N, C-alpha and C positions, 0 to 999 in steps of 0.2 A: 282397549283398542277403540273406542269410538273418542275419548279425549286425547290420543296419541292422530287420529284424523284429524280433528277440529285444529290439533296445535300446528299441523304442519299445513292445513289451509291456511289459517291466519299466517302462519310465516312466509309461505307464497306469497298472499295478497300483499301483504307490507312491503315484502322485498320489492313488488312490482311498483306498488306505489310511489316507494323512495327512489326507485330506477328513474320512472316516469317523471316525478318532480325534478329529480337531478337535470335529467334530460331537458326538461323544459326551463330549466334556470340558466343551463350553460348557453340554450337559442336564444334568449334573451339579449345575450353578446357577442360577438363575433369571437370567433376563436383564434381570430386573425388579431384581433385586440389583446386579448387575454396573453397570448403568446409575447407580444411586443411589449407589454406591461410588464410579464414575468423575465425576459428578457433571456429566454432560451426555449427551446421547441422540445417538447418532452412524445419522443416516438416508442410507440410498441413493437417490439423485434423478436426475433427467435434467437437464439443465443448457442445454440446447437446445432447449426446447419452450415458448413461449411460452402463458401461460395454465395451463398444469401445474408445469414447474420450468424456472427461467430464470434465467441468472445474468446481473443487469443492468451496467451499462457502469460502475457505482460499486462493484460488489463486491458488492451485496446480492442477495439471493433472492428472488423471488417466483413464486404458482402456486398451482393448487387444490392437488397433491400437498404443495407445501411448507407449507402451512398444517395439512394433517394431520401432517407430522412435528412442527409446533409444538405442535399439538393434545394430540400423546403427552407431547412433554415438559412441557408444561404441569399435565399430569394426573398424572404421575409426580414432576415437581422441583420443579412449581409457578411453573415459568419457562417460557415459550414460548421465548426467546432461548436457553436451555441447549441450542444443538442444532449437532451438526458435519456439514453436510453434504456428500457425498459423494459427486460426479459418476460415473456408471458409463455403459458404454455397452450395449448390447441384450446384447451377446455376454456380458459382465465381472457384470453384476448378479445372477445368481443363485450363479454361484461366490464373488461376496462374500459374501452372506448364509451360505451352506452352511460358510463358513469362520471367519466370524464376523471378517470385517473391518469389516461392519454389523450394528447391531440390530436395524433392522426396514428392508425395501425398498418404498420408496414412490415408484411411479417407472412410472406408468403398463401395470404389467404384466397381462396376460390371464389370468385362472383357466381352467387346461385340465386334464383327466383325468392326463394325463403327468407336468404340471408339479407335481399336486398329489400324487404319488405317488413316481414314480421321482428326483424331485431331491430328496425329503426336505424338503418346503414344505408350509406350512399358509398359506391363504389367508383375510384376514378379510374380512368385508362388503364386496361391493362399494361402491363409491365413484361408480363411473360407469359406465353402462352404455352402451357404444358397439358402432362395428360399422365394417368395412372400406368404403373407399369409394375414389376416383379423382380426381386434380387434373388437368387437362390445360389448354391454353394458348386461351383462347376464340377465337382466329382457326384454332384445327384446325378448330371446327366438330362436331366429338364430342355426341354426347349419348347414347349408350350403350354397353355393352361389346363390341358387336358390332361399332361403329365401329371399334375397336382392335382387330381382327384384324390379325396383322402387326406391332403397334409394339412399339416398345422401352419399356420400363417399369422406372422408377428402382425400387428396395425395398431396405430395412433387413435386411441378412443376422442369422440367428439368431433371428427374432422368428416369432411366428404368421403374421402379413403376408405372408411370403414363401410360406408353406406354402398359406395359402389361395388367393394369388394362380395358384399352380400348378394348386391344385384347381379354381378357378372356372373357367381357362378350359381347360384338359383335359375338365370337363363340360360345355363347350359346344362341344368341337370346333374350340377359335380359336388358331391358332399366336400364339405372341408371342416376345419375346427380352427375359430379365430382364437390367438390369444392377445389379448387386449391389454394396453398400459397406457397411462395418461401423458408420460414424460418421452420424450424422444429417444432420450439417452437409452432410455430402459428398454424401450422397443428395439434398439439394434444393439443393447449389450444382451439382451435374449438370444437373438438372431446368431450372432456370433459365437454365444454359447452352445448355440444348439438347441436350443429348447422352442425351437419351432421347425419348420423344413423351408420357411420361405419367409420372405417381409415384401411388403407394398408400401407404397406410396407415390407421390408424383413423381417421374424419372430425374429430374431434377434433384430430388432431395437422395433420392437412392446413389446417385453418381457420387453428392458431396460426400454421404458419409462412406460409402465404399472407398473415399479415398483416405481415411483417415483411421480405417480396418489396417489390422495387425497384418495383414494379408491381402490388398486389395484384391491382387489378380488370382485369390482363389474363389472370386466371386464375379456373377454374371447376370446381367440386366437382361430379359427375356424381350424379344424385340416387340411382342404383342402390347398393345397400349389398350385398356378399356374404357379410357373417359375422356373429357374434354375439361382442363383444370384450368382457365384464366385468372391468374393470380396478378392482384390490384391493392393499390392504397385503400385506406376504407376511411370514411369519414361520419361523421352523426349526420340523419337526418336534421332538416331545419335551418343548415346552416349555409346559406347558399355560397356568401362570399369565400369562406373557408374553402365548399368542394371546389370552385373556380380557382383558387390558386395552387391548390394539392393539383387539380387536373392540367392548368397548363405548365406548371411546370416539369409533369412528366410527357406533354406535347412538346415543351423544349429541347427535351433531352431526343425528342424522335427528327425533329426539325434541324436543330443542329446537326444530326448526320446526314440527314438529306442533301444539306447544302454546301457539305464539306466544312462546317466550322469546328473546330477544337479546342481542347483546353490551351493549346499552344498558340491558336491563331484568331481567336475571340477577339483580344481587345485593340487588334490592328486590323480585322476582317473589313473588307471594302466591297462593295458591292452594286450593280446599278440596279438591281434587283429589289424592288418596293418592300415585299414580301420581308427580305432579309433587313432594310431599313428598316422598316418598323419591327420588326424582331430584336433588334440592337439598341431599342430606343432613340434610332437618329431622327427619326418621325413618326407621328400619330397618336405617341400619347398613350398609347397600350397598358403601360405599367400603372399609371394613374388610375384607369379603367378597375383594375384588378386591387388597387389601393396600395400598390407596390411603388418602389421606384423606376423611372423608367428604363435603366440598365439592369434590370433584375436578371433577364435571362442571361446577361454578360455573367453576372456574379455567378449564377448556377453553371454555367459551361465552363466558366475558370475553374470552379471548386472542383467537380466532378467530372467534368468532359462531357461529350455527347454519349449518346446510347450505344455507341458501338465500341467506345473507350469503356464505357462501366461493365458493358458484358464481357469485353476479351480480360480488363483487370480479374473481374471476380469469377466469370465461370469459363473464361479459356483453359486456365489450367484443370479444370476438370473433365476437359475431352467433349464437352457438349457443346454440338453443333448449334449454328443459328436457326438451321430451319424455319418455323410458322414466324420466329421474330426477325426475320430480315425486314427489312424497307419492302415498303408496297411497289415499289421501283423494280425490287429486285425477287417480284413473287411472294414476300412474305405478306404479313399483317400489321406492320407497322405505319401507323396514318396518322400524320399530326394534323390536326384541324387547322384553316389557314388564320392566319396571324395578319389580319385585318378589320 
């Protein structure tokens, strides 16, 4: 037993040292330079979440997060298709980023203090403000969390979802039985097979998975929201230039919607607004400050559209309302930092 403890300790220490060494080596050269030299972006994504990250039967990729991967590739390489999508489980996603297996993680990841500090990661601007909810069979007659007292609940391991579930039920003094799986497909398969009474995740995920169930109308998403789930792209600590690039790509989609710039008019858009002129690379030389061409924002919007276009194309079919993901001028939380 003592030998086993020593072996486990050595394994953990060696793994930690290798991860830190790998991260330090990557930090010596900006990811921006690595991506350019390679000729394509490596983006960590979900492959089983319709609306966000989904591998279609014909081998193509679709989704909100997929479009943001393409947006980064368009800004950096001028080609939105120069992306290698790497499907990752919830347990794998942060390790893949830490060790350099991927350049950026855009996989419905919630921004938290622990992830922002202990894991050695930086979160770019939030692309989707979400919250955790519950889905139940309609014929179960459940309308509130209290109705789920004593229920079995399917949940994905290694996620904030798992922690929030325990917190919410403990705070309400409600007993429950977690039914935990690592793979998202396994979670929802178990739920559809009746191996649990309910399933919990971000409400956007629940809506996406319900859409591909055998009988979507047989399932209902409860109104109650138990957490804040700000979803954002993630990069490694210590690579400020790459963090700036990913962040401003996100802001570009916000800004374009705010100013009425779309994939259809971006190449011909004219405005006396100095902010717009700088955004379009007509003045200011902002692209060079990011290590990009001055027309980088045009390439982004031409490739994937503004935020509204990305949202409507991917999440509109799921019936998700804009909600907090509206522009700040419309009562939402989307707010692009100034292009100046």
